[in-house]
Structures are given as structure tokens and as C-alpha cells.
Backbone as CSV, one residue per row, in Angstrom:
resi,resn,N_x,N_y,N_z,CA_x,CA_y,CA_z,C_x,C_y,C_z
1,MET,-0.666,-18.828,11.773,-0.190,-17.490,12.408,-1.090,-16.962,13.590
2,THR,-0.721,-16.185,14.310,-1.575,-15.628,15.405,-1.397,-14.066,15.706
3,LEU,-2.155,-13.790,16.313,-2.270,-12.090,16.579,-0.927,-11.753,17.037
4,SER,-0.325,-12.659,17.861,1.262,-12.198,18.695,2.016,-12.122,17.710
5,THR,2.192,-12.905,16.278,3.008,-12.930,15.191,2.907,-11.548,14.511
6,LEU,1.420,-10.894,14.038,1.354,-9.827,13.731,1.714,-8.691,14.540
7,LYS,1.691,-8.808,15.779,2.350,-7.624,16.892,3.995,-7.670,16.741
8,LYS,4.520,-8.998,16.432,6.002,-8.771,16.285,6.140,-8.081,14.978
9,THR,5.555,-8.545,13.773,5.906,-7.779,12.669,5.525,-6.186,13.005
10,SER,4.515,-5.927,13.236,4.440,-4.542,13.660,5.515,-3.701,14.236
11,ARG,6.403,-4.471,15.508,7.139,-4.048,16.265,8.622,-3.812,15.395
12,TYR,8.802,-4.747,14.471,9.742,-5.083,13.587,9.894,-3.752,12.540
13,ALA,8.680,-3.788,12.229,8.471,-2.566,11.293,8.962,-0.901,12.104
14,GLU,8.353,-0.992,13.135,8.454,0.412,14.038,9.671,0.629,14.180
15,ILE,10.762,-0.302,14.600,12.169,-0.269,14.896,12.937,-0.030,13.853
16,GLU,12.448,-0.379,12.479,13.291,-0.207,11.423,13.076,1.060,10.705
17,HIS,11.784,1.409,10.865,11.537,2.923,10.670,12.022,3.648,11.316
18,LYS,12.312,3.568,12.797,13.020,4.529,13.670,14.006,4.228,13.411
19,ARG,15.117,3.603,12.977,16.369,3.462,12.508,16.816,4.450,11.401
20,GLN,15.768,4.472,10.377,15.684,5.133,9.184,15.510,6.762,9.515
21,ASN,14.547,7.081,10.287,14.089,8.537,10.537,13.293,8.316,11.705
22,LYS,13.773,8.801,12.937,12.777,8.704,13.991,11.562,9.763,13.998
23,LYS,11.825,10.947,13.292,10.619,12.053,13.338,9.489,11.138,12.376
24,ALA,9.766,10.716,11.631,8.655,10.156,10.644,8.391,8.816,10.721
25,CYS,8.708,8.509,11.766,8.722,6.845,11.955,6.957,6.652,12.191
26,ASP,6.474,7.818,13.203,5.066,7.519,13.388,4.086,7.614,12.322
27,LEU,4.473,8.345,11.389,3.550,8.589,10.125,3.625,7.498,9.267
28,TYR,5.000,6.792,9.304,4.785,5.781,8.392,4.004,4.300,9.046
29,ILE,4.292,4.302,10.199,3.742,3.191,11.083,2.244,3.345,11.266
30,ALA,1.802,4.718,11.330,0.231,4.931,11.338,-0.204,4.498,9.766
31,HIS,0.378,4.824,8.987,-0.011,4.602,7.327,-0.069,3.141,7.350
32,SER,0.894,2.276,7.581,1.049,0.684,7.771,-0.127,0.151,8.322
33,LYS,-0.438,0.591,9.384,-1.160,0.177,10.411,-2.676,0.203,9.889
34,ARG,-3.107,1.655,9.256,-4.351,1.910,8.521,-4.673,0.697,7.420
35,VAL,-3.660,0.783,6.601,-3.503,-0.393,5.587,-3.823,-1.806,6.007
36,VAL,-3.265,-2.098,7.120,-3.494,-3.425,7.776,-5.118,-3.569,8.158
37,LEU,-5.529,-2.306,8.886,-7.050,-2.331,9.125,-7.985,-2.384,7.821
38,ILE,-7.515,-1.875,6.880,-8.218,-1.781,5.446,-8.187,-3.145,5.279
39,ALA,-7.237,-3.995,4.765,-6.959,-5.203,4.144,-7.634,-6.162,5.225
40,PHE,-7.724,-6.031,6.571,-8.484,-6.888,7.202,-9.839,-6.554,7.399
41,LYS,-10.427,-5.392,7.006,-11.987,-5.404,6.459,-12.293,-6.160,5.430
42,TYR,-11.365,-6.050,4.269,-11.339,-7.035,3.313,-11.232,-8.259,3.192
43,GLU,-11.125,-8.693,4.603,-10.702,-10.239,4.812,-9.583,-11.123,4.352
44,ALA,-8.217,-10.207,4.619,-7.145,-10.445,4.093,-6.794,-11.375,5.088
45,ASP,-5.942,-12.394,4.807,-5.216,-13.443,5.546,-4.202,-13.046,6.454
46,PHE,-3.496,-13.277,7.534,-2.436,-13.097,8.427,-1.025,-12.746,7.234
47,PRO,-0.774,-13.446,6.426,0.818,-13.306,5.781,0.399,-11.845,4.930
48,THR,-1.032,-11.513,4.461,-1.323,-10.409,3.609,-1.040,-9.240,4.425
49,LEU,-1.516,-9.332,6.187,-1.655,-8.386,6.848,-0.327,-7.957,7.301
50,GLN,0.624,-9.121,7.462,2.114,-8.747,7.662,2.711,-7.768,6.569
51,ALA,2.657,-8.682,5.359,3.143,-7.902,4.260,2.802,-6.209,4.446
52,CYS,1.285,-5.967,4.772,0.956,-4.503,4.712,1.813,-3.953,5.589
53,LEU,2.131,-4.357,6.833,3.548,-3.730,7.883,4.445,-3.501,7.407
54,LEU,5.019,-4.287,6.148,6.420,-4.723,6.124,6.933,-3.862,4.330
55,TYR,5.877,-3.842,3.781,6.239,-3.371,2.151,7.000,-2.062,2.161
56,ASN,6.495,-0.886,3.098,7.155,0.222,2.978,8.644,0.306,3.445
57,LEU,8.773,-0.842,4.180,10.640,-1.040,4.704,11.399,-0.849,3.721
58,ILE,11.283,-1.813,2.294,12.193,-1.696,1.554,12.579,-0.162,0.764
59,GLU,11.248,0.319,0.711,11.254,1.460,0.108,11.962,2.644,0.946
60,ASP,11.702,2.902,2.298,11.902,3.782,2.747,12.892,3.642,4.139
61,THR,13.629,2.256,4.085,14.480,1.865,5.119,15.963,1.112,4.285
62,LYS,16.943,0.665,5.231,17.885,0.063,4.805,17.534,-1.731,4.600
63,VAL,16.249,-1.778,4.923,15.670,-3.255,4.958,15.688,-3.764,3.691
64,THR,16.105,-5.062,3.248,16.102,-5.332,1.991,14.982,-6.331,1.864
65,SER,14.487,-7.140,0.753,14.017,-8.181,0.425,14.701,-9.396,1.114
66,GLU,15.941,-9.222,1.124,16.376,-10.437,1.959,16.277,-10.528,3.233
67,ASP,16.306,-9.624,3.703,16.000,-9.318,5.134,14.666,-9.867,5.459
68,ILE,13.826,-9.372,4.712,12.486,-9.912,4.867,12.322,-11.381,4.723
69,ARG,12.928,-12.037,3.353,12.741,-13.360,3.279,13.797,-14.010,4.724
70,LYS,14.645,-13.535,5.260,15.113,-14.094,6.282,14.404,-13.909,7.598
71,SER,13.751,-12.928,7.881,13.055,-12.738,9.190,11.841,-13.368,8.957
72,PHE,11.064,-13.190,7.878,9.737,-13.722,7.734,9.073,-14.869,6.873
73,GLY,10.110,-15.230,5.873,9.960,-16.327,4.764,10.001,-16.084,3.823
74,LYS,9.616,-16.908,2.691,9.694,-16.593,1.365,8.169,-15.891,0.729
75,GLU,6.962,-16.636,1.626,5.707,-16.025,1.012,5.497,-14.859,1.448
76,ILE,5.944,-14.059,2.694,5.622,-12.720,2.902,6.660,-11.774,2.224
77,ALA,7.937,-12.413,2.209,9.025,-11.485,1.002,8.352,-11.543,-0.224
78,PHE,7.726,-12.246,-0.906,7.275,-12.437,-2.101,5.934,-11.061,-2.308
79,LEU,5.287,-11.302,-1.229,3.997,-10.219,-1.193,4.668,-8.845,-1.248
80,VAL,5.439,-8.592,-0.477,6.222,-7.308,-0.014,7.191,-6.841,-1.124
81,GLU,7.702,-7.550,-1.918,8.459,-7.556,-3.072,7.209,-7.146,-4.265
82,GLY,6.263,-7.523,-4.259,5.175,-7.356,-5.386,4.458,-6.145,-5.162
83,VAL,4.578,-5.481,-4.071,3.976,-4.047,-3.985,5.141,-2.955,-3.757
84,THR,6.247,-3.471,-3.803,7.009,-2.477,-3.542,7.714,-1.799,-4.787
85,LYS,7.625,-0.289,-4.532,7.550,0.446,-5.906,9.261,0.236,-6.786
86,ALA,8.777,0.536,-7.919,9.870,0.048,-9.025,10.682,1.617,-8.962
87,ASP,11.341,1.466,-10.189,11.725,3.109,-10.563,10.938,4.139,-11.135
88,THR,10.067,3.400,-12.046,8.950,4.616,-12.376,7.358,4.056,-12.183
89,LEU,6.644,4.928,-12.218,5.236,4.233,-11.939,4.904,3.420,-12.865
90,GLU,5.356,3.106,-14.248,4.830,2.268,-15.021,5.686,1.233,-14.916
91,ASP,6.633,1.016,-14.294,7.101,-0.151,-13.971,6.581,-0.870,-12.502
92,THR,6.280,0.102,-11.797,5.628,-0.281,-10.462,4.114,-0.755,-10.941
93,MET,3.431,-0.555,-12.048,2.006,-1.016,-12.341,2.684,-2.517,-13.031
94,LYS,3.314,-2.711,-13.616,3.805,-4.133,-14.577,4.220,-4.964,-13.531
95,LYS,4.885,-4.590,-12.442,5.377,-5.512,-11.341,4.240,-5.897,-10.460
96,VAL,3.413,-5.147,-10.141,2.408,-5.197,-9.362,1.494,-6.310,-10.252
97,GLU,1.247,-5.857,-11.355,0.451,-6.814,-12.268,1.426,-8.601,-12.474
98,VAL,2.416,-8.577,-12.904,3.176,-9.544,-12.898,3.116,-10.360,-11.483
99,TYR,3.312,-9.819,-10.220,3.536,-10.335,-9.294,1.768,-11.003,-8.664
100,SER,0.798,-10.156,-9.149,-0.326,-10.491,-8.984,-1.052,-11.602,-9.515
101,SER,0.041,-11.983,-10.675,-0.876,-13.080,-11.692,-0.328,-14.355,-10.751
102,LYS,0.684,-14.174,-10.217,1.073,-15.145,-9.380,0.659,-15.431,-7.844
103,ASP,0.128,-14.442,-7.562,-0.712,-14.237,-6.054,-1.118,-12.833,-5.936
104,ARG,-2.747,-13.344,-6.295,-3.645,-12.335,-6.008,-3.591,-11.510,-4.797
105,ARG,-3.033,-11.866,-3.826,-2.858,-11.170,-2.681,-2.065,-9.543,-2.590
106,VAL,-1.189,-9.758,-3.862,-0.475,-8.488,-3.750,-1.176,-7.457,-4.429
107,ILE,-2.454,-7.474,-5.322,-2.929,-6.414,-5.622,-4.225,-6.138,-4.299
108,GLN,-4.229,-6.872,-3.252,-5.327,-6.765,-2.466,-4.572,-5.652,-1.334
109,ILE,-3.074,-5.929,-1.409,-2.382,-4.942,-0.626,-2.085,-3.611,-1.266
110,LYS,-2.057,-3.464,-2.532,-1.905,-2.363,-3.336,-3.117,-1.548,-3.337
111,LEU,-4.187,-2.127,-3.366,-5.698,-1.459,-3.116,-5.734,-1.264,-1.580
112,ALA,-5.517,-1.808,-0.828,-5.428,-1.272,0.854,-4.613,-0.014,0.908
113,ASP,-3.339,0.174,0.315,-2.744,1.252,0.346,-2.897,2.432,-0.678
114,ARG,-3.487,2.036,-1.473,-4.226,3.054,-2.257,-5.411,3.662,-1.725
115,LEU,-6.373,2.700,-1.217,-7.433,3.319,-0.446,-7.024,4.283,0.877
116,ASP,-6.033,3.874,1.316,-5.713,4.738,2.398,-4.581,5.993,1.995
117,ASN,-4.012,6.029,0.974,-3.828,7.123,0.381,-4.156,8.117,-0.359
118,THR,-5.444,7.373,-1.066,-6.302,8.286,-1.894,-7.121,8.912,-0.896
119,ALA,-7.410,8.337,0.215,-8.264,9.162,0.971,-7.593,10.554,2.165
120,ASP,-6.125,9.697,2.213,-5.400,10.899,2.488,-5.298,12.297,1.701
121,LEU,-5.244,11.789,0.266,-5.055,12.901,-0.585,-6.352,13.728,-0.730
122,ILE,-7.547,13.091,-0.749,-8.813,13.918,-0.621,-8.976,14.749,0.547
123,ARG,-8.324,14.488,1.597,-8.509,15.249,3.169,-7.421,16.320,2.796
124,ASN,-6.705,16.398,2.134,-5.469,17.401,2.038,-5.400,17.881,0.567
125,LYS,-6.498,17.757,0.018,-6.221,18.126,-1.848,-5.914,19.324,-2.074
126,SER,-6.303,20.491,-0.928,-6.003,21.892,-0.997,-4.866,22.329,-1.216
127,LEU,-3.800,21.298,-0.480,-2.359,21.618,-0.630,-1.823,21.449,-2.032
128,GLU,-1.210,22.403,-2.467,-0.816,22.849,-3.813,0.455,21.839,-4.351
129,SER,1.201,21.474,-3.233,2.393,20.626,-3.013,2.064,19.055,-3.473
130,LEU,0.499,18.924,-3.528,0.226,17.485,-3.756,-0.534,17.202,-5.112
131,GLN,-0.629,18.287,-5.866,-1.568,18.456,-7.079,-0.699,17.317,-7.863
132,LYS,0.560,17.140,-7.946,1.350,16.337,-9.028,0.840,14.626,-8.582
133,THR,0.768,14.482,-7.223,0.484,13.189,-6.447,-0.904,12.524,-6.931
134,ILE,-1.768,13.839,-6.659,-2.969,13.788,-7.391,-3.342,13.379,-8.585
135,THR,-2.660,13.912,-9.382,-2.978,13.791,-10.687,-2.265,12.306,-10.967
136,ASN,-1.298,11.959,-10.568,-0.527,10.686,-10.757,-1.478,9.467,-10.189
137,TYR,-2.279,9.529,-9.005,-3.463,8.971,-8.739,-4.480,8.862,-9.604
138,GLN,-4.849,9.767,-9.946,-6.418,10.141,-11.076,-5.606,9.152,-12.000
139,ASN,-4.467,8.952,-12.362,-4.086,8.169,-13.456,-3.818,7.039,-13.399
140,SER,-3.357,6.655,-12.269,-2.789,5.104,-11.988,-3.830,4.352,-11.218
141,ASN,-4.579,4.891,-10.414,-5.660,4.013,-9.712,-6.406,3.288,-10.638
142,PRO,-6.915,3.824,-11.991,-7.995,3.075,-12.605,-7.237,1.625,-13.084
143,PHE,-6.043,1.663,-13.288,-5.069,0.586,-13.597,-5.644,-0.648,-12.412
144,TYR,-5.072,0.084,-11.127,-5.290,-0.706,-9.979,-6.593,-1.413,-10.116
145,ILE,-7.604,-0.695,-10.035,-9.126,-0.776,-9.954,-9.438,-2.020,-10.752
146,LYS,-8.955,-1.674,-12.116,-9.163,-2.682,-12.918,-8.677,-4.374,-12.801
147,LEU,-7.583,-4.250,-12.327,-6.562,-5.494,-11.979,-7.517,-6.002,-10.698
148,GLY,-7.765,-4.892,-9.879,-8.196,-5.731,-8.606,-10.030,-6.475,-9.004
149,LYS,-10.341,-5.689,-9.621,-11.975,-6.263,-10.243,-11.477,-7.895,-10.699
150,ALA,-10.654,-7.571,-11.697,-10.272,-8.764,-12.246,-9.896,-9.924,-11.608
151,LEU,-8.904,-9.826,-10.482,-8.686,-10.845,-9.305,-9.452,-11.239,-8.267
152,GLY,-10.584,-10.352,-8.711,-11.859,-10.934,-7.316,-11.796,-10.267,-6.129
153,TYR,-11.357,-8.765,-5.942,-11.371,-8.166,-5.268,-12.355,-6.484,-5.511
154,LYS,-13.348,-7.138,-6.042,-14.550,-6.192,-6.524,-14.878,-5.027,-5.411
155,GLU,-15.079,-5.332,-4.290,-15.581,-4.737,-3.335,-14.505,-3.513,-3.040
156,MET,-13.497,-4.152,-2.540,-12.028,-2.972,-2.703,-11.644,-2.118,-3.783
157,ALA,-12.172,-2.672,-5.235,-11.911,-1.732,-6.063,-12.785,-0.994,-6.312
158,ASN,-14.018,-1.334,-6.009,-15.155,-0.029,-6.110,-15.005,1.172,-4.972
159,ALA,-14.514,0.714,-4.016,-14.330,1.679,-2.916,-13.236,2.373,-3.606
160,LEU,-12.156,1.806,-3.716,-11.293,2.810,-4.479,-11.744,3.658,-5.755
161,GLU,-12.424,3.095,-6.303,-13.075,3.682,-7.672,-13.882,5.150,-7.096
162,GLU,-14.598,4.969,-5.781,-15.363,5.785,-5.582,-14.475,6.968,-4.852
163,LEU,-13.494,6.678,-4.073,-12.603,7.921,-3.780,-11.849,8.425,-5.099
164,THR,-11.252,7.771,-6.157,-10.704,8.364,-7.043,-11.717,9.151,-7.803
165,ASN,-12.862,8.877,-7.753,-13.974,9.944,-8.271,-13.796,11.449,-7.767
166,ARG,-13.398,11.028,-6.465,-13.942,12.230,-5.576,-12.436,13.267,-5.644
167,LEU,-11.630,12.598,-6.250,-10.097,13.187,-6.077,-9.933,14.117,-7.303
168,GLN,-10.359,15.573,-7.123,-10.279,16.233,-8.299,-9.282,17.069,-7.507
169,PRO,-8.430,17.760,-8.580,-7.357,18.911,-8.052,-8.182,20.274,-7.385
170,ALA,-7.617,20.979,-6.555,-8.575,21.771,-5.610,-9.089,22.988,-6.683
171,ASN,-8.334,23.397,-7.658,-8.279,24.286,-8.445,-9.375,23.851,-9.444
172,SER,-10.096,22.903,-9.409,-11.304,22.622,-10.391,-12.545,22.258,-9.428
173,LEU,-12.343,22.293,-8.261,-13.436,22.311,-7.557,-14.595,23.335,-7.415
174,SER,-15.674,23.199,-7.343,-16.916,24.462,-7.253,-17.343,24.595,-5.921
175,SER,-17.139,25.782,-5.475,-17.267,25.966,-4.030,-18.949,26.544,-4.116
């Protein structure tokens, strides 16, 4: 795989996000690209980087797992499916665990995603509308941290643990 393949994957994700929601496209793509940079920092391989660009498509657009499989192959589709949200948080956590047991790169993607989202929550934690999400992350990040450490992503997991410790609801912070 080459950098040009990664660029084509990025373009595919951008086009599909624009089809779904032109106004929010830039936000989705910016998040996906930040996740790619985080994963790259922690030495992710090219298929993992591709999956970082694609996993939100199944959640946020009309793109299906089968579409990903046809366009990018079984390996990428498996990674994307492993990180894609299930109906509940608990089901998502179970799904990530099962998929990660078959391919540990799934937790690498999830950790990169959580690193970016948690950092974003810290930057915006004073927003009342985010308090439920902050509580969700405080409760679920430890699961992903433990799984990441168990599967060999200790450095990423430690970085997420550090951010999670800084993630306190705005009303509990001392000024």
C-alpha cells in the first residue's frame, strides 16, 4: 500500500460524508484525519490508517460494510466493522473486544478515536450539552485502556488514561 492509496481512501470518505451532510462533512473528515495522525504517531500500518478514515462512514452515512468490503477489501472491512458502534455502549464495548481478539488493530483504531474525542471533550467540557458524553467517556474509557494495554498498545492506552483523568465535569472543577 502507498500514500496514494491512503489519499484515495480519504477522498472516498470525504465524498461519502458530503453526500450525507455537506455542512458537517468538514467536521467528520477533520476528526478522521486527526485519528489517522494519532494512529500514525503510534506506528499504525496502512490498512489501519485506511480504516481510521472509513469507520465513521457506516455510522454516519449510507455506506455499508459491504460497500467498504467491495471498495477496500475484507481486511479493511473487518477493521471498520470492529470499530463501528453497536446499538448500545455495552454492545459496542463487547464488539470491540471480540474483534480485537481476532485483530488487535481494532483496539488501536478505537484508542486513536478515543484520544481525539477525549481531547476534544476536555477543550469543550464547560458546555452543558456535553456532560452526558463526558460521563460516558469517564465510564467507558477505562475498558478501552485496559484492553489496549492487554493487546500491546500500552503507550496509547497510557495517553488515553492521562486524558481521561483530566476529564472532569465542569461543575466539579475548582477554579
